[in-house]
C-alpha positions in Angstrom: -27.6 22.0 61.7 -26.9 25.5 63.3 -28.5 27.5 65.2 -28.9 29.9 62.7 -30.0 27.1 59.8 -32.6 25.9 62.5 -34.6 29.5 62.8 -34.4 30.3 59.0 -36.1 26.7 58.7 -38.4 27.0 61.3 -39.2 30.6 60.3 -40.2 29.8 56.5 -42.4 27.0 57.3 -43.7 29.0 60.3 -45.0 32.0 57.5 -45.9 29.8 54.5 -47.5 27.0 56.4 -49.0 28.1 59.4 -48.3 25.3 61.4 -46.5 24.7 64.5 -43.4 24.9 64.3 -41.0 21.7 65.8 -41.5 17.9 65.6 -44.5 16.6 64.2 -45.3 12.8 66.9 -45.1 10.1 65.3 -44.9 6.4 67.0 -41.8 4.9 66.8 -41.3 2.1 64.8 -42.1 -0.8 67.3 -40.5 -4.4 66.7 -44.1 -6.3 67.2 -44.1 -10.1 66.0 -47.3 -11.2 64.0 -48.2 -13.4 66.6 -47.3 -14.3 69.6 -45.4 -17.4 70.9 -46.3 -20.5 70.5 -50.1 -18.6 69.2 -52.5 -18.3 66.4 -53.2 -15.1 65.2 -56.2 -13.9 65.1 -57.8 -10.8 66.5 -60.0 -12.1 69.4 -58.2 -11.9 72.6 -58.5 -12.7 76.1 -58.5 -8.7 76.9 -61.6 -8.1 75.0 -63.4 -9.9 77.7 -64.9 -7.5 80.7 -63.4 -8.9 83.9 -66.5 -10.4 85.2 -67.0 -12.8 82.0 -63.2 -14.2 83.1 -63.7 -14.3 87.1 -66.6 -15.1 87.6 -67.0 -16.4 90.9 -70.3 -14.7 92.5 -68.1 -13.8 96.0 -64.9 -12.3 93.6 -67.6 -10.7 92.1 -68.9 -8.8 94.4 -64.8 -7.7 96.3 -63.9 -6.0 93.0 -67.7 -4.6 92.7 -66.6 -3.7 96.4 -62.7 -2.6 95.4 -64.1 -0.9 92.2 -65.8 1.7 94.5 -64.5 2.1 97.4 -60.7 1.8 96.8 -58.3 4.6 97.9 -55.8 4.3 95.1 -57.9 4.7 92.1 -60.0 7.9 94.2 -56.3 9.4 93.6 -56.6 8.5 90.6 -60.2 10.0 89.2 -58.7 13.0 91.4 -55.7 13.4 89.6 -57.2 13.1 85.5 -59.7 15.9 86.7 -57.3 17.9 87.7 -54.7 17.3 84.8 -58.4 17.7 82.7 -58.8 21.2 83.8 -55.3 21.8 83.4 -55.6 21.5 80.1 -58.1 23.8 79.5 -56.2 26.2 81.4 -53.2 25.7 78.6 -55.5 25.9 76.0 -57.0 29.5 77.2 -53.8 30.5 75.9 -55.4 30.7 72.1 -58.0 33.0 73.3 -58.0 36.8 73.5 -57.9 37.4 77.7 -60.5 40.3 78.6 -59.8 42.0 82.0 -61.6 45.4 83.7 -59.3 48.1 86.4 -60.5 50.2 88.4 -58.1 52.6 89.9 -59.4 55.6 92.7 -56.0 57.6 93.8 -56.2 61.2 95.8 -52.9 62.7 96.3 -50.8 66.3 95.1 -49.1 66.5 92.2 -49.6 62.7 90.9 -51.7 61.7 88.5 -53.6 58.4 89.4 -50.6 57.0 91.8 -47.7 58.1 89.6 -45.7 61.6 89.7 -47.3 63.8 87.7 -46.7 67.5 87.0 -45.4 70.2 89.2 -47.9 72.6 90.6 -51.8 70.6 89.5 -52.1 70.2 93.6 -54.4 67.8 95.8 -56.7 65.7 93.5 -59.1 63.2 93.2 -58.4 60.8 90.0 -60.6 57.6 89.0 -60.0 55.6 86.3 -62.2 52.8 84.9 -61.0 51.1 82.1 -61.7 47.6 80.3 -58.2 45.7 78.7 -57.8 43.3 75.7 -54.4 41.2 75.2 -54.0 38.6 72.4 -51.5 36.5 71.5 -51.0 35.6 67.7 -49.9 32.3 67.9 -48.1 32.6 64.9 -45.6 29.9 65.8 -47.3 27.8 67.6 -46.0 28.8 71.2 -49.7 27.8 72.6 -50.2 25.3 70.6 -47.5 22.6 71.2 -47.7 23.7 74.8 -52.2 22.6 74.3 -51.0 19.6 72.7 -48.2 18.9 75.7 -51.0 19.1 78.2 -53.8 16.8 76.5 -51.1 14.6 76.2 -51.0 14.7 80.0 -54.4 14.5 80.1 -54.1 11.5 78.1 -51.2 10.0 80.0 -53.7 10.9 83.4 -56.7 9.4 82.6 -54.4 5.6 81.2 -52.8 5.7 84.8 -55.8 5.3 85.8 -57.7 2.6 83.5 -54.0 1.1 85.1 -54.9 1.4 88.3 -58.4 0.4 87.3 -56.9 -3.2 86.0 -54.2 -3.6 88.3 -57.1 -3.6 91.1 -58.8 -5.7 89.6 -56.2 -8.1 89.2 -55.0 -7.5 92.1 -58.3 -8.3 93.7 -58.4 -11.7 92.4 -54.7 -12.4 92.6 -54.5 -11.6 96.5 -57.9 -14.0 96.3 -56.9 -17.2 95.3 -54.3 -16.7 97.1 -56.3 -17.3 100.3 -58.4 -19.7 98.7 -55.2 -21.1 98.0 -53.9 -20.9 101.6 -57.1 -22.0 103.3 -56.4 -25.7 101.5 -53.5 -25.6 103.6 -54.7 -25.2 106.3 -57.1 -27.9 105.6 -53.8 -30.1 104.9 -51.9 -29.5 107.5 -54.8 -30.1 110.2 -55.8 -32.9 108.5 -51.6 -34.2 108.7 -52.2 -33.3 112.3 -55.2 -35.5 112.8 -52.8 -38.5 111.2 -50.2 -37.9 112.8 -52.2 -37.9 116.0 -53.2 -40.9 115.3 -49.6 -42.1 115.2 -48.6 -41.5 117.9 -51.5 -43.0 120.5 -50.8 -45.7 118.2 -47.3 -46.2 119.1 -47.4 -45.0 122.6 -50.0 -47.5 123.2 -48.1 -50.2 121.7 -45.1 -49.0 123.9 -46.7 -49.5 127.0 -47.6 -52.5 125.8 -44.1 -53.6 125.3 -44.5 -54.1 121.2 -42.5 -51.0 120.3 -39.7 -49.8 121.8 -39.5 -45.6 123.2 -38.2 -44.4 120.1 -41.5 -44.5 117.6 -43.5 -43.0 119.8 -40.9 -40.1 120.3 -40.3 -40.0 116.8 -44.3 -40.3 116.0 -44.6 -37.1 118.7 -41.9 -35.0 116.4 -42.9 -35.7 113.7 -46.6 -33.9 115.1 -45.0 -31.5 117.1 -43.2 -30.1 113.2 -46.8 -30.7 111.7 -48.7 -28.7 114.4 -46.3 -25.8 114.0 -47.9 -25.7 110.1 -51.1 -24.6 111.5 -50.7 -21.3 113.7 -48.1 -20.4 110.9 -50.6 -20.5 107.7 -53.3 -19.0 110.4 -50.6 -16.1 110.2 -50.3 -16.0 106.7 -54.6 -16.0 105.7 -55.1 -13.3 108.5 -52.3 -10.7 106.0 -53.4 -11.6 103.3 -57.2 -10.9 104.2 -55.6 -7.8 105.9 -54.6 -7.3 101.9 -57.2 -7.7 100.6 -59.3 -4.8 102.8 -56.8 -2.6 102.0 -57.7 -3.2 98.3 -61.4 -3.3 98.9 -61.3 0.1 101.2 -62.4 -1.4 104.7 -60.5 -1.9 107.5 -58.7 -4.8 108.0 -61.3 -7.9 108.6 -62.2 -11.2 106.9 -63.0 -11.7 104.2 -65.6 -14.1 102.5 -65.5 -17.1 100.9 -67.4 -18.6 97.8 -65.9 -22.3 95.9 -63.3 -23.7 97.6 -60.1 -23.3 95.1 -60.1 -27.1 93.7 -63.7 -25.7 92.0 -62.6 -22.7 90.7 -62.9 -22.1 87.5 -60.9 -21.3 84.3 -62.0 -19.1 82.0 -62.7 -20.6 77.9 -59.3 -21.5 76.2 -59.6 -17.7 74.6 -56.6 -16.4 72.7 -53.8 -13.6 73.4 -55.4 -11.8 70.0 -51.9 -9.5 67.7 -49.3 -7.9 69.7 -49.8 -5.7 67.9 -52.9 -4.4 69.5 -50.9 -3.9 73.0 -50.4 -0.8 72.0 -54.1 0.1 72.0 -55.2 -1.5 74.6 -52.3 -2.4 77.5 -53.1 1.4 79.9 -49.1 1.8 80.8 -48.3 1.4 77.0 -50.5 3.8 76.3 -49.6 5.6 79.3 -46.2 6.2 77.8 -46.6 7.0 74.3 -49.0 10.3 75.8 -46.1 10.6 78.0 -43.6 10.7 74.6 -46.5 13.0 72.8 -46.1 15.5 75.2 -42.4 15.4 75.2 -42.1 16.0 71.4 -44.7 18.7 72.0 -42.7 20.0 74.1 -40.2 20.8 72.0 -41.7 22.2 69.4 -42.8 24.5 72.3 -39.3 24.7 73.4 -38.2 25.8 69.9 -40.8 28.2 69.0 -39.3 30.3 72.3 -36.7 31.8 70.1 -39.3 34.3 68.4 -41.2 37.1 68.9 -44.2 36.5 71.0 -46.6 38.7 69.1 -50.7 40.0 70.3 -52.8 42.8 70.4 -53.6 45.0 73.2 -56.4 47.1 73.6 -58.4 49.1 76.4 -61.5 51.3 76.2 -63.2 52.6 79.3 -63.4 56.2 81.2 -60.1 58.6 83.3 -62.0 61.4 85.3 -61.1 63.5 89.0 -64.9 63.8 89.5 -66.7 60.0 90.0 -69.9 61.8 88.7 -67.9 61.9 85.2 -66.4 58.7 85.4 -69.5 57.6 82.2 -69.1 60.6 80.9 -68.2 59.9 77.6 -66.2 63.4 77.2 -63.6 61.1 79.3 -63.4 58.0 77.6 -60.1 57.3 77.1 -58.8 54.1 74.5 -56.4 52.5 73.6 -55.7 49.8 70.5 -52.2 48.4 69.4 -49.5 45.5 69.0 -46.7 43.8 71.0 -43.7 42.0 69.9 -41.9 41.0 72.3 -38.7 38.3 72.0 -35.2 36.9 73.5 -31.8 38.6 71.8 -29.2 37.6 75.2 -30.4 34.7 77.5 -27.1 33.1 77.7 -28.0 30.1 76.5 -30.9 29.6 78.8 -33.1 29.5 75.2 -31.3 26.5 73.9 -30.5 25.0 76.6 -34.2 24.3 78.0 -34.8 23.1 73.8 -32.2 21.0 74.1 -33.5 19.7 77.6 -36.6 18.9 76.2 -35.2 16.9 73.9 -33.2 15.2 75.5 -36.0 14.2 77.3 -38.4 13.7 74.2 -35.3 10.9 74.0 -35.6 9.7 77.0 -39.7 9.4 76.4 -38.9 7.2 73.6 -36.8 5.0 75.2 -39.5 4.5 77.8 -42.2 3.4 75.7 -41.0 0.8 72.7 -39.1 -0.4 76.8 -42.5 -0.6 77.6 -43.6 -2.2 75.0 -40.9 -4.9 74.6 -41.7 -6.1 78.5 -45.3 -6.6 77.7 -44.5 -8.6 75.6 -43.0 -10.9 77.7 -45.4 -10.5 80.2 -47.6 -11.6 77.2 -45.6 -14.3 76.8 -44.6 -15.8 80.5 -48.0 -15.5 81.0 -49.7 -17.9 78.3 -46.5 -20.5 79.1 -47.2 -21.0 82.0 -51.7 -21.1 81.5 -49.7 -23.8 78.8 -47.3 -25.5 80.8 -49.5 -25.1 84.1 -52.0 -27.8 82.7 -49.2 -31.1 82.6 -47.7 -30.0 85.8 -51.5 -30.0 87.5 -52.1 -33.8 86.0 -48.6 -34.9 87.1 -48.9 -33.3 90.9 -52.5 -35.4 90.6 -51.3 -38.4 89.9 -48.7 -37.4 92.6 -50.4 -37.7 95.5 -52.7 -39.9 95.0 -50.2 -42.5 95.1 -48.8 -40.9 97.8 -52.0 -41.5 99.5 -52.3 -45.4 98.7 -48.7 -45.5 99.7 -49.9 -44.3 103.0 -52.1 -47.2 103.1 -50.3 -49.5 102.4 -47.5 -48.7 104.6 -50.0 -48.4 107.1 -51.1 -51.6 106.5 -47.6 -52.9 106.4 -46.6 -52.0 109.3 -49.9 -53.1 111.2 -49.3 -57.0 110.0 -45.1 -56.4 111.0 -43.7 -56.1 107.5 -42.3 -52.7 108.2 -41.1 -50.2 110.7 -42.5 -46.6 111.8 -39.9 -45.1 109.6 -41.6 -46.3 106.4 -44.7 -44.9 107.1 -43.3 -42.2 108.8 -41.9 -42.0 105.3 -44.7 -41.9 102.8 -46.6 -39.1 105.5 -43.7 -36.8 105.0 -43.9 -37.3 101.3 -47.9 -37.0 100.8 -48.0 -33.6 102.2 -45.9 -31.3 101.3 -47.2 -33.4 97.6 -50.8 -31.9 99.2 -49.3 -28.5 99.8 -48.0 -28.1 95.9 -51.0 -29.4 94.1 -53.0 -26.8 96.2 -50.4 -24.5 94.8 -50.5 -25.6 91.7 -54.2 -25.3 91.7 -53.4 -21.5 92.6 -50.9 -21.4 90.0 -52.9 -22.2 86.7 -55.7 -19.7 88.0 -52.9 -17.0 88.7 -51.7 -17.1 85.5 -54.8 -16.6 84.2 -55.2 -13.3 86.2 -51.4 -12.0 84.3 -52.1 -12.6 80.9 -55.1 -11.0 81.1 -53.6 -8.0 82.5 -50.5 -9.2 80.2 -53.4 -8.4 77.7 -54.7 -4.7 79.0 -57.9 -6.5 79.7 -61.2 -5.3 80.3 -60.1 -2.5 77.9 -63.1 -1.3 76.0 -65.6 -0.9 79.7 -62.5 2.5 80.6 -61.1 3.7 77.2 -63.7 6.7 77.2 -61.3 9.9 76.4 -62.2 12.2 78.6 -63.4 15.9 77.5 -61.8 19.2 77.8 -64.0 21.3 79.2 -65.1 24.5 76.9 -63.0 28.0 77.8 -65.8 30.0 80.2 -66.8 33.5 79.8 -64.8 36.4 81.8 
């Protein structure tokens, strides 16, 4: 469509209907399936549960409460919401008449209120006191579109704050479960050190007694050193994880309290994921992306309105006098009422380029929103699959550990009975402890799958779904 036809159509629309020009927002058609992969189609969702019903360990609940009260990123996000709230109110204020005042006092020769006057006036004093009013009549909807964009920016900022809350809750839970898993690994590592120490001491006694060669105690010492090296490495990882949690909690780096051990952590009930289309209303990042698109769409209309004149009313009333004492007398009253129209003629493409840039920004926001929706569906599917498959993985890991523990016992009995070499004992031990590490990691991953699913579904959305209200315009 040519610029002339576009301008004519917009003018007819604004004059005939009195609405803002530019495209009205419509949510893009999104490829959301009726149900998640391998999940029943139901409105019930894990996202409906508050976080304290999902992460139920009392110590973890206390830590999450502490993070919500003290985390600095959340405080920044909350302050940004307040800033956006007042900036949106500033923009909305342009819809209303702007009332101001002016007071001048000057003294000069051949001047009037500081401006060059008629010659021969002499040196005199001038005083002025007026109240002035300006009101831009939003014929084309420029101010309404700008206000729509500012309000959408506010909602996007609020959605970002909600996203910080969700990320903080899930981040604390994830780091805490990872800390419990490292604690479990440390216990296993120390148990392995004890076991390898006992074997090393046994072989040294047998060597001194001439039962075995020097090779057996040397190999036992090497296995012991390998196991012992894991202990300080895990202690370092535990301190680093505690420091990570401390930052999330808004406190200096330090020790973190523990609750129940990893194996005693309870998983939440098997609540279904819900309907994919509800992600659009619940996930903070999708809400933020859509509100960003709403704002970009409104700015297209704002840019189109710049093709047309800004029409406004102006007025002032007051008093002007050469004597301060006469300033309030009716004889010195002045007033004026008028209208004004200000519009572009030749801008060397600035108006057009601004409109084109707004359209391009809207297209980019649309693509970003659609991409965020697709990514959210992937995250939910990944978390659902992990939650399902890790049950089987854990069962197999438990069987593996039980078998290897029995294998270690049998190999030690065979060695003491002279039916096996130390290599058989060492091989059994070196298979057992890595298997125990993998079982602990699987137990951790089961808990992290719940965390990931809760985050992917926009969990706890009802507790943080209050939209901020704009402040009322203040009377000047």
